[in-house]
C-alpha positions in Angstrom: 0.1 -0.2 0.0 2.7 2.3 0.9 4.3 1.7 -2.6 0.7 2.6 -4.4 0.9 5.9 -2.4 4.5 7.0 -3.1 3.7 6.3 -6.8 0.7 8.3 -6.8 2.2 11.0 -5.1 4.7 11.1 -7.9 2.3 11.2 -10.4 0.6 14.3 -8.6 -2.6 12.2 -8.1 -2.0 12.0 -4.3 -0.8 15.0 -1.7 1.9 13.6 0.0 1.6 15.9 3.0 -2.2 15.5 3.6 -2.8 12.0 2.3 -5.7 13.2 0.1 -6.3 12.3 -3.2 -5.7 15.2 -5.9 -8.8 13.9 -7.9 -12.2 12.3 -6.8 -12.0 8.7 -6.0 -14.5 7.7 -8.6 -12.6 9.4 -11.0 -9.2 7.8 -10.2 -11.0 4.5 -10.3 -12.6 4.9 -13.4 -9.2 6.2 -15.0 -7.5 3.3 -13.5 -10.2 1.0 -14.7 -9.5 2.5 -18.1 -5.8 2.1 -18.0 -5.9 -1.7 -17.0 -8.1 -2.2 -20.5 -5.1 -0.9 -22.5 -3.3 -4.1 -24.2 -1.1 -2.2 -26.3 2.0 -3.2 -25.6 3.9 0.2 -27.1 1.7 2.0 -24.8 2.7 0.4 -21.7 6.6 0.4 -22.9 6.5 4.1 -23.3 4.8 4.4 -19.6 7.3 2.6 -18.2 10.5 4.6 -20.0 8.5 7.4 -18.3 8.0 6.0 -15.3 11.7 4.4 -14.7 13.0 8.2 -16.0 11.3 9.9 -13.0 12.0 6.8 -10.6 15.8 7.4 -11.6 15.6 11.1 -11.0 14.2 10.9 -7.7 17.1 8.1 -6.8 19.9 10.6 -8.1 18.0 13.4 -5.8 18.2 11.6 -3.2 22.0 10.3 -3.5 21.8 7.0 -5.2 19.6 5.5 -2.8 17.3 3.3 -4.6 13.5 4.7 -4.7 10.6 2.7 -5.9 8.1 5.3 -5.3 7.4 3.7 -1.7 7.3 5.7 1.4 6.8 9.5 2.2 8.1 11.2 -1.5 6.5 14.7 -2.4 5.3 15.2 -5.8 7.2 15.1 -8.7 5.3 18.3 -9.3 6.4 20.6 -6.6 9.1 22.9 -6.9 12.3 21.6 -4.8 
């Protein structure tokens, strides 16, 4: 659960300070349901590349510690 919350925070979908979702729960669930239906491997590869890039950027900012999106991480959309 903590990893999922960390990933939501990195994506800007969760306020990591308050724990509040940035969107209505029903809207977020609907988006996830739509995402789950995407079968195009090129889309998934594109998303994986973007995600890996952001995770690597966060890892570099943390001094090389592994950052898998879990824990208390500020949103990537906030200024450092």
